[in-house]
C-alpha positions in Angstrom: 22.8 93.4 203.1 23.1 93.1 206.9 24.5 96.6 207.2 21.7 98.0 205.1 19.1 96.3 207.4 20.8 97.6 210.5 20.9 101.1 209.1 17.2 100.9 208.3 16.4 99.7 211.8 18.4 102.6 213.2 16.6 105.1 211.0 13.2 103.6 212.0 14.2 103.9 215.6 15.2 107.5 215.1 11.9 108.3 213.3 10.0 106.7 216.1 11.9 108.8 218.7 11.3 111.9 216.5 7.5 111.5 216.6 7.8 111.4 220.5 10.0 114.4 221.0 10.2 116.9 218.1 12.2 119.6 219.9 15.0 117.2 220.7 15.1 116.1 217.0 15.3 119.8 215.9 18.2 120.2 218.3 19.9 117.0 217.1 19.5 118.0 213.4 21.1 121.4 214.2 24.0 119.6 215.9 24.5 117.3 213.0 24.4 120.2 210.6 27.1 122.1 212.7 29.2 118.9 213.0 29.0 118.4 209.2 30.0 122.0 208.5 32.9 121.7 211.0 34.2 118.5 209.4 33.8 120.1 206.0 35.9 123.1 207.0 38.4 120.8 208.7 38.7 118.8 205.5 39.3 121.9 203.4 42.0 123.1 205.9 43.8 119.7 205.7 43.6 119.8 201.8 45.2 123.3 201.9 48.0 122.0 204.1 48.7 119.1 201.6 48.7 121.5 198.7 
């Protein structure tokens, strides 16, 4: 329960920051997307090594 509340607080803080500076948010979202795609490709590479 505490973890969930902390996560919600973080999300609310992020949303508040978003409304203040949208370009930075767009940049951050693009970064997160690229990080996710990198980690996904890294995961598939490690799975290939195991197999």
